[in-house]
C-alpha positions in Angstrom: 6.5 -6.0 -6.7 5.3 -6.5 -3.1 8.0 -7.6 -0.7 7.6 -10.9 1.3 7.5 -8.8 4.5 4.4 -6.9 3.3 1.5 -6.5 5.7 -1.2 -8.9 4.7 -4.8 -7.6 4.8 -7.9 -9.6 5.2 -11.1 -7.8 4.1 -14.4 -8.6 5.7 -17.0 -7.4 3.3 -17.3 -6.6 -0.4 -18.3 -3.0 0.2 -18.2 -0.5 -2.7 -15.4 1.5 -0.9 -13.0 -1.3 -2.0 -13.2 0.0 -5.6 -12.5 3.7 -5.1 -10.7 3.7 -1.8 -9.1 0.6 -0.3 -7.9 -1.3 -3.3 -6.3 1.7 -5.1 -4.5 2.5 -1.8 -3.2 -1.1 -1.6 -1.9 -0.9 -5.1 -0.1 2.4 -4.5 1.4 1.5 -1.2 4.6 -0.5 -0.8 4.7 -3.0 2.0 0.9 -3.9 2.0 -1.2 -6.4 0.1 -4.7 -7.6 0.1 -4.4 -11.3 0.8 -8.0 -12.5 1.4 -11.6 -11.3 1.2 -14.6 -12.7 3.0 -18.4 -12.4 2.5 -21.4 -14.1 4.0 -22.2 -15.0 0.4 -19.2 -16.9 -1.1 -20.2 -16.0 -4.6 -19.8 -12.3 -3.8 -16.4 -12.9 -2.3 -15.3 -14.8 -5.4 -16.4 -12.1 -7.7 -14.7 -9.4 -5.7 -11.5 -11.5 -5.5 -11.5 -12.0 -9.2 -12.1 -8.3 -9.8 -9.4 -7.0 -7.5 -6.9 -9.9 -7.9 -7.2 -11.0 -4.3 -5.7 -14.6 -4.0 -7.8 -16.1 -1.1 -11.6 -16.3 -0.8 -13.5 -17.0 2.4 -17.2 -17.6 3.0 -17.0 -16.5 6.6 -15.5 -13.5 8.4 -14.2 -15.8 11.0 -12.1 -17.6 8.4 -10.2 -14.3 8.0 -9.7 -13.9 11.7 -8.5 -17.5 12.1 -6.0 -17.3 9.2 -2.4 -17.2 10.5 -1.2 -15.6 7.3 -3.3 -12.5 7.8 -1.7 -9.6 9.8 -4.4 -6.9 9.5 -8.1 -6.8 9.1 -10.0 -4.1 7.2 -13.6 -3.6 8.5 -15.9 -1.8 6.0 -19.1 -3.3 7.3 -22.3 -1.3 8.2 -21.8 1.0 11.1 -23.6 -1.2 13.7 -21.1 -4.0 13.1 -17.9 -2.1 13.3 -17.1 -2.6 17.0 -18.2 -6.2 17.1 -15.8 -7.3 14.3 -13.0 -4.9 15.4 -13.2 -6.6 18.8 -13.1 -10.0 17.3 -10.2 -9.1 15.1 -8.1 -7.7 17.9 -8.8 -10.8 20.0 -7.6 -12.9 17.1 -4.3 -11.0 17.2 -4.9 -8.8 14.1 -4.2 -5.1 13.6 -7.4 -3.3 12.6 -8.3 -0.6 10.1 -12.0 0.1 10.7 -14.2 2.4 8.6 -15.8 5.4 10.1 -17.7 6.0 12.3 -16.2 3.4 14.7 -19.3 2.7 16.7 -23.0 3.3 17.3 -22.2 5.4 20.3 -19.4 6.7 22.4 -19.7 4.1 25.1 -19.5 1.4 22.5 -16.4 3.0 21.0 -14.9 3.5 24.5 -15.4 -0.3 25.2 -12.5 -1.1 22.8 -9.9 1.1 24.4 -8.8 -1.4 27.0 -8.5 -4.2 24.5 -6.5 -2.0 22.1 -4.1 -1.2 24.9 -3.7 -4.7 26.3 -3.3 -6.3 22.9 -0.4 -4.1 21.8 -2.0 -4.1 18.3 -2.5 -1.1 16.1 -6.0 0.2 15.7 -7.2 3.0 13.4 -10.5 4.6 12.5 -10.5 5.3 8.8 -10.8 9.1 8.5 -8.5 9.0 5.5 -8.6 12.7 4.7 -6.7 13.6 7.9 -3.5 11.9 6.6 -3.4 13.9 3.3 -0.8 16.6 2.8 -3.6 19.1 2.5 -4.7 18.6 6.1 -1.1 18.7 7.3 -0.8 22.1 5.5 -4.1 23.4 6.9 -3.0 22.3 10.4 0.3 24.0 10.1 -1.3 27.3 8.9 -3.7 27.3 11.8 -1.0 26.5 14.4 1.4 29.1 12.9 -1.0 31.9 13.8 -1.1 33.0 10.2 -4.9 33.5 10.4 -4.8 34.6 14.0 -6.8 33.0 16.7 -9.5 30.6 15.4 -13.0 31.9 16.2 -15.3 29.9 13.9 -15.2 26.6 12.0 -17.8 25.3 9.5 -18.0 22.0 7.6 -20.7 20.7 5.2 -21.0 17.3 3.6 -24.2 16.6 1.7 -24.9 13.9 -0.9 -28.0 12.1 -2.2 -28.4 8.4 -1.4 -31.5 7.6 -3.6 -32.0 4.0 -2.4 -34.1 4.3 0.8 -33.4 0.6 1.5 -29.6 1.3 1.8 -28.0 0.8 5.1 -27.7 4.6 5.5 -31.4 4.6 6.0 -31.5 1.7 8.4 -31.7 2.8 12.1 -30.8 -0.7 13.2 -27.5 -0.4 11.3 -26.7 3.0 12.8 -27.5 4.9 9.6 -28.3 8.6 9.1 -26.6 11.6 7.7 -24.5 12.4 10.7 -23.1 8.9 11.0 -22.5 8.5 7.2 -21.1 11.9 6.2 -21.5 14.3 9.0 -19.0 12.4 11.1 -16.4 13.9 8.7 -17.6 17.4 9.6 -17.5 16.7 13.3 -14.0 15.4 12.9 -12.8 18.5 11.0 -14.4 20.9 13.4 -12.5 19.3 16.3 -9.3 19.3 14.3 -9.6 22.9 13.3 -10.8 24.1 16.7 -8.0 22.3 18.4 -10.4 21.0 21.1 -12.5 18.0 21.8 -14.8 19.3 24.5 -17.8 21.0 23.1 -21.4 22.0 24.0 -24.1 21.5 21.4 -25.9 24.8 21.6 -28.4 24.0 18.9 -29.3 21.1 16.6 -32.1 20.1 14.3 -32.7 17.1 12.0 -35.1 15.9 9.4 -36.1 12.4 10.3 -36.5 9.9 7.4 -37.1 6.2 7.9 -36.1 6.6 11.5 -32.7 8.2 10.9 -31.6 11.8 10.4 -31.8 12.5 6.7 -30.4 15.9 7.4 -28.8 17.5 10.4 -27.4 21.0 11.3 -25.7 21.6 14.6 -24.1 24.6 16.3 -21.2 23.9 18.7 -19.3 25.9 21.3 -15.9 24.3 22.1 -14.3 24.6 25.5 -11.7 27.0 24.1 -14.4 29.4 22.8 -14.3 28.4 19.2 -17.8 28.2 17.6 -18.6 25.7 14.9 -21.3 24.6 12.5 -21.9 21.1 11.2 -24.1 20.6 8.1 -24.9 17.2 6.6 -27.4 15.4 4.5 -28.1 12.2 2.6 -31.2 13.7 1.0 -29.6 16.4 -1.2 -26.3 17.4 -2.8 -24.6 20.7 -2.1 -20.9 21.7 -2.4 -18.8 19.9 0.2 -16.7 22.4 2.0 -14.9 23.3 5.2 -13.9 26.8 6.4 -11.9 28.2 9.3 -12.2 31.8 10.4 -9.5 33.5 12.5 -8.9 37.0 13.8 -6.5 37.7 11.0 -7.7 35.6 8.1 -9.7 32.6 6.8 -9.2 29.2 5.2 -11.7 27.8 2.7 -11.5 24.3 1.3 -13.7 22.9 -1.4 -14.0 19.1 -1.4 -11.8 18.3 1.7 -13.3 14.8 2.2 -11.3 13.3 0.4 -8.7 15.6 -1.2 -7.8 13.3 -4.0 -9.4 10.2 -5.7 -8.5 7.7 -8.3 -10.3 8.7 -11.5 -9.7 7.1 -14.9 -6.7 5.2 -13.6 -4.9 8.2 -12.2 -4.9 10.2 -9.0 -6.8 13.4 -9.4 -6.8 16.3 -6.9 -10.4 17.1 -5.9 -9.8 20.1 -3.7 -9.5 23.8 -3.8 -7.9 25.5 -0.8 -7.8 29.3 -0.4 -6.1 31.2 2.4 -7.0 34.9 2.9 -5.0 37.2 5.1 -5.7 40.9 4.8 -6.0 41.7 1.0 -4.0 38.7 0.0 -5.4 35.4 -1.2 -3.3 32.3 -1.7 -4.3 29.2 -3.6 -2.7 26.5 -1.5 -1.3 23.4 -3.4 0.2 20.3 -2.0 1.7 17.2 -3.7 -0.9 15.0 -5.5 -1.4 11.9 -3.5 -4.4 9.5 -3.2 -6.0 10.3 0.1 -6.6 6.6 0.9 -3.0 5.8 0.1 -1.9 8.4 2.6 -3.9 6.7 5.2 -2.6 3.3 4.2 1.0 4.5 4.5 0.4 5.9 7.9 -1.3 2.7 9.1 1.6 0.6 7.7 4.2 2.7 9.5 2.3 2.6 12.8 2.0 -1.2 12.6 5.8 -1.5 11.9 6.6 0.9 14.7 4.3 -0.8 17.2 2.4 2.5 17.6 -1.1 4.0 17.4 -1.9 6.2 14.3 -3.2 9.7 14.2 -6.9 8.7 14.2 -6.7 6.2 17.1 -9.2 4.7 19.6 -9.1 7.9 21.7 -9.8 10.2 18.7 -12.6 7.9 17.6 -14.2 8.0 21.0 -14.0 11.8 21.2 -15.7 12.0 17.8 -18.5 9.7 18.8 -19.0 11.6 22.0 -19.8 14.7 20.1 -22.0 12.8 17.6 -24.0 11.4 20.4 -24.5 14.9 21.9 -25.7 16.3 18.5 -28.2 13.4 17.9 -29.5 13.8 21.5 -29.9 17.6 21.1 -31.6 17.1 17.7 -34.0 14.6 19.2 -33.0 11.8 16.8 -34.2 8.4 18.2 -31.7 5.6 18.3 -32.8 2.0 18.4 -29.8 0.7 20.4 -28.9 1.1 24.1 -26.5 3.9 25.0 -25.0 1.8 27.8 -23.0 -0.6 25.8 -22.1 -4.1 27.0 -19.7 -6.1 24.8 -21.3 -9.3 23.3 -17.9 -11.0 23.0 
């Protein structure tokens, strides 16, 4: 049973991620509850509320922001709306968990930094996989020197989105493969390389409906680590991440996320192999829903009055590299790179 002191979430959108990500995380996490849901279409909000057992229904996102009984706002809106509603939520005094990618561009992401700091509120970009015990283990292996000095990183995330009218194919909503799935690959490469500063030495994209349907980019980080990012919303290939060092390698199948709710139970989705010399270890970590790991970390950050692992500064660093890849690949963007807040 949820305690009276539980953090109360208001959800602005009835996005599909509620079913496989957010709501299972709420159910598995002590100290949080989904208290209200809003949609521009009240009937959609009512259906979602009934489906997920959410007590309060709103026909306006602003109703969530103005509700004194809401502590935190979850923002799973289309990419182009993330910053606007994250900003509104922070100004309304709510902690914010915002889906990835945070913004349409790095300047837009950076525009939130001052508000996050001055508000004293907790802000997180929802790269849930980074909170899973698997990534903690991978990070500890890399930092321990077990595979030597990291020299190469590669990450690939490709999936088919058949509906060409989906927001992922809408340039005005900041769609595209790099923004939808490739942002995970960029995040992992930065994490494994241990560096944010990178030069895009090469990039190419397949443009579909004005967005990048596929992108491949080559990066050279400031510490000398080379990386490859591969992403697509036009085809499905195995999702993987790999780290090569001077003494060994790490290979991960299905790192984003590591565990999902399937058939009413949490199921590990990953395979992680570590090779050093002639030895290969199959790395296992405790089975935990990836989204629940993120929810626990967010809850703890709010309670401690701190910023989480994937904070506004990490979000801005990720968008900076995404911007550079899109520019190098020649992907047109329909929005200004110099961002001026509307509110």
